FIKELUM-619590 format. One record per residue (C-alpha): x, y, z. Coordinates in steps of 0.05 Angstrom, whole numbers, padded with zeros to 5 digits. Layout:
% residues N
     c1     c2     c3
      X      Y      Z
...
This chain:
% residues 291
     c1     c2     c3
  01448 -00903  01689
  01444 -00843  01640
  01391 -00787  01664
  01379 -00762  01598
  01404 -00749  01524
  01429 -00687  01496
  01455 -00660  01434
  01500 -00597  01428
  01539 -00570  01370
  01590 -00519  01343
  01576 -00475  01288
  01637 -00439  01254
  01684 -00440  01201
  01746 -00482  01202
  01731 -00519  01262
  01747 -00589  01249
  01806 -00587  01293
  01761 -00558  01355
  01777 -00594  01420
  01702 -00579  01451
  01682 -00649  01426
  01729 -00678  01468
  01712 -00632  01529
  01641 -00649  01525
  01647 -00718  01513
  01682 -00725  01582
  01636 -00681  01621
  01579 -00715  01592
  01610 -00779  01616
  01622 -00754  01683
  01552 -00727  01698
  01522 -00788  01667
  01491 -00758  01609
  01484 -00794  01539
  01508 -00729  01506
  01540 -00717  01439
  01576 -00656  01408
  01567 -00642  01333
  01618 -00599  01294
  01580 -00559  01236
  01636 -00530  01192
  01612 -00480  01144
  01670 -00494  01104
  01654 -00559  01088
  01576 -00557  01085
  01542 -00548  01018
  01498 -00489  01046
  01540 -00453  01097
  01490 -00396  01109
  01475 -00387  01184
  01397 -00382  01184
  01399 -00445  01152
  01448 -00478  01198
  01411 -00449  01258
  01349 -00476  01231
  01371 -00547  01218
  01401 -00554  01288
  01331 -00534  01319
  01295 -00585  01274
  01347 -00639  01286
  01332 -00628  01361
  01395 -00593  01388
  01393 -00571  01458
  01444 -00517  01450
  01497 -00491  01407
  01566 -00459  01411
  01586 -00406  01362
  01651 -00380  01335
  01685 -00342  01278
  01657 -00311  01235
  01581 -00320  01262
  01587 -00287  01334
  01554 -00227  01316
  01514 -00248  01253
  01472 -00291  01295
  01445 -00243  01343
  01387 -00218  01303
  01366 -00292  01285
  01355 -00305  01367
  01289 -00297  01404
  01331 -00268  01466
  01397 -00244  01486
  01429 -00249  01553
  01451 -00176  01581
  01526 -00200  01586
  01523 -00218  01511
  01485 -00150  01496
  01550 -00118  01529
  01594 -00154  01488
  01557 -00151  01427
  01573 -00223  01406
  01546 -00289  01424
  01582 -00355  01428
  01529 -00398  01459
  01457 -00409  01446
  01405 -00451  01486
  01349 -00478  01454
  01287 -00496  01496
  01238 -00551  01488
  01192 -00503  01444
  01248 -00484  01400
  01260 -00414  01430
  01336 -00389  01427
  01372 -00349  01476
  01443 -00322  01467
  01496 -00321  01514
  01571 -00303  01513
  01618 -00341  01558
  01681 -00319  01522
  01687 -00258  01569
  01681 -00298  01633
  01722 -00353  01603
  01783 -00312  01581
  01775 -00271  01654
  01780 -00340  01686
  01840 -00366  01646
  01876 -00299  01658
  01871 -00303  01733
  01887 -00375  01734
  01948 -00363  01689
  01976 -00291  01709
  01938 -00273  01769
  01885 -00213  01777
  01940 -00166  01797
  01975 -00170  01729
  01912 -00134  01698
  01896 -00083  01752
  01915 -00013  01733
  01953 -00041  01674
  01954 -00014  01600
  01940 -00070  01548
  01937 -00068  01475
  01883 -00111  01448
  01899 -00132  01374
  01830 -00149  01338
  01758 -00118  01351
  01711 -00170  01326
  01674 -00218  01370
  01735 -00252  01408
  01762 -00179  01415
  01696 -00150  01441
  01695 -00211  01493
  01768 -00198  01518
  01761 -00123  01521
  01697 -00129  01569
  01737 -00184  01607
  01800 -00132  01615
  01747 -00084  01638
  01724 -00134  01695
  01798 -00148  01712
  01807 -00074  01723
  01849 -00048  01667
  01868  00024  01670
  01879  00035  01594
  01859 -00003  01536
  01890  00007  01468
  01847 -00022  01408
  01880 -00039  01344
  01840 -00071  01283
  01858 -00069  01208
  01791 -00041  01202
  01801  00026  01238
  01719  00039  01240
  01713 -00030  01280
  01768 -00009  01328
  01728  00057  01336
  01665  00027  01351
  01691 -00024  01406
  01723  00037  01438
  01665  00080  01443
  01622  00021  01466
  01674  00008  01521
  01674  00084  01543
  01598  00081  01549
  01600  00016  01589
  01666  00039  01640
  01676  00116  01629
  01728  00108  01683
  01775  00066  01641
  01820  00099  01588
  01806  00066  01519
  01837  00091  01454
  01851  00067  01384
  01917  00053  01368
  01954  00104  01327
  02015  00059  01321
  02017 -00009  01339
  02090 -00023  01354
  02099  00038  01393
  02035  00024  01435
  02057 -00050  01449
  02123 -00028  01472
  02101  00017  01526
  02042 -00027  01549
  02045 -00082  01603
  02009 -00130  01561
  01979 -00150  01493
  01927 -00197  01474
  01912 -00223  01401
  01845 -00230  01390
  01844 -00245  01314
  01845 -00307  01276
  01916 -00295  01249
  01956 -00348  01277
  01903 -00398  01270
  01911 -00462  01230
  01893 -00440  01161
  01906 -00368  01180
  01978 -00367  01184
  02021 -00307  01210
  02034 -00261  01270
  01993 -00199  01273
  02040 -00172  01333
  02106 -00141  01315
  02154 -00190  01354
  02203 -00126  01356
  02157 -00087  01400
  02153 -00147  01453
  02206 -00153  01513
  02212 -00196  01577
  02170 -00146  01621
  02103 -00158  01578
  02051 -00213  01587
  02025 -00240  01523
  01956 -00275  01511
  01925 -00308  01451
  01853 -00336  01443
  01873 -00383  01393
  01895 -00455  01406
  01895 -00488  01341
  01955 -00492  01347
  01963 -00488  01423
  02034 -00442  01400
  02014 -00391  01344
  02074 -00354  01320
  02053 -00298  01365
  02066 -00342  01426
  02127 -00367  01399
  02153 -00301  01386
  02129 -00274  01461
  02160 -00335  01492
  02230 -00320  01452
  02229 -00251  01482
  02214 -00275  01555
  02145 -00257  01558
  02096 -00292  01604
  02050 -00324  01553
  01977 -00351  01557
  01950 -00394  01497
  01875 -00402  01483
  01870 -00472  01522
  01848 -00441  01590
  01793 -00395  01557
  01772 -00455  01515
  01762 -00497  01578
  01735 -00438  01620
  01689 -00421  01569
  01662 -00497  01562
  01650 -00504  01634
  01605 -00440  01636
  01570 -00466  01572
  01560 -00538  01599
  01534 -00513  01664
  01483 -00466  01623
  01464 -00532  01579
  01454 -00579  01635
  01451 -00542  01705
  01512 -00582  01724
  01585 -00552  01736
  01642 -00598  01709
  01708 -00607  01749
  01764 -00558  01726
  01817 -00604  01737
  01780 -00658  01701
  01767 -00614  01643
  01838 -00592  01639
  01859 -00664  01633
  01812 -00678  01576
  01841 -00615  01538
  01908 -00645  01545
  01888 -00714  01520
  01846 -00684  01468
  01905 -00637  01443
  01955 -00700  01442
  01907 -00742  01400
  01895 -00685  01352
  01971 -00672  01352
  01986 -00744  01337
  01931 -00748  01284
  01961 -00687  01246
  02031 -00716  01256
C-alpha cells in the first residue's frame, strides 16, 4: 500500500530529454510512494518566466522541485531560505516546499558530481591535481566546490565571460585560501599541462552542439569529465575517448544528485545500484524513441 502521495518537478530549458522522471518513478515505486515527476520546460511554456513557474508549482501542491539551466542562480532570491551548501556554491538545484508553502533551496550537484567522480575515477585522481574547469555558471560553481572537497591543488577556471570566471575564482579563494585558483589565460595551453578537464557548460547538450574543449590539448594522461548526459557521449567525451583519456559522462552526477534530492524530499535513501539500472533503462528507452 502506498504511504502517501507526492508531486515533484523539474524547471529548466531544453529538458524534455531528462531522465529524472524515470529515476524518480523507480525510486517512488521502490519506496511505496504514489509519486509523480513533472517536467516544466520553459522553452515550451507560454510564460517561461521563473517567478510564475515557481508560484504555479506551489499552488499546484508540489512537494519539491529540481532546478536546472538557466535558473540555478536566478531562483535564489525567490526562495524563503537557502541551505549553507547552496550558499557556498551560489546556485540551487533542489527546492523543498513545506506544508505552508515555504521554500528552501539546496544544491546537490556538488555532492552528486563529487560522488560520481569518486565512483568513476577514485578520489586519488583529484588529490593534489591541477584541473581546468570550462564553464563558471551554476554547474561550474558546483563542480568547482566538489573539486575543492576532493583536494585539488590547483584549479584553472575558463569561461567565455571572463568576469564570470573571475567572480568564481574569487569566491573559491575565499572558501579555500590554500587552493591555487586562477583564471585561464590560454585554454589549450592550460589543459595540456593539467591532470584533468571538466566541461560544465551546456555546449554539447542536445540543442547546443559543439565541443568547448580543444581536442588538440588532450592526451592519454588526462581524465575528462562532462556534466551533460543528453547525449550520454558528447563531442567532448568522444574526442577525449579518441585521445585515450579516462572519461566520465554526466550520468553518474545525475544519479547521485537524484539520490540526494530524493532523500531530501522523502527522508528515504534510494538504492544506488537500482538507481543506476533505472538510469540505464531510461536512457535505452529515450535513445530508442529518438532513433
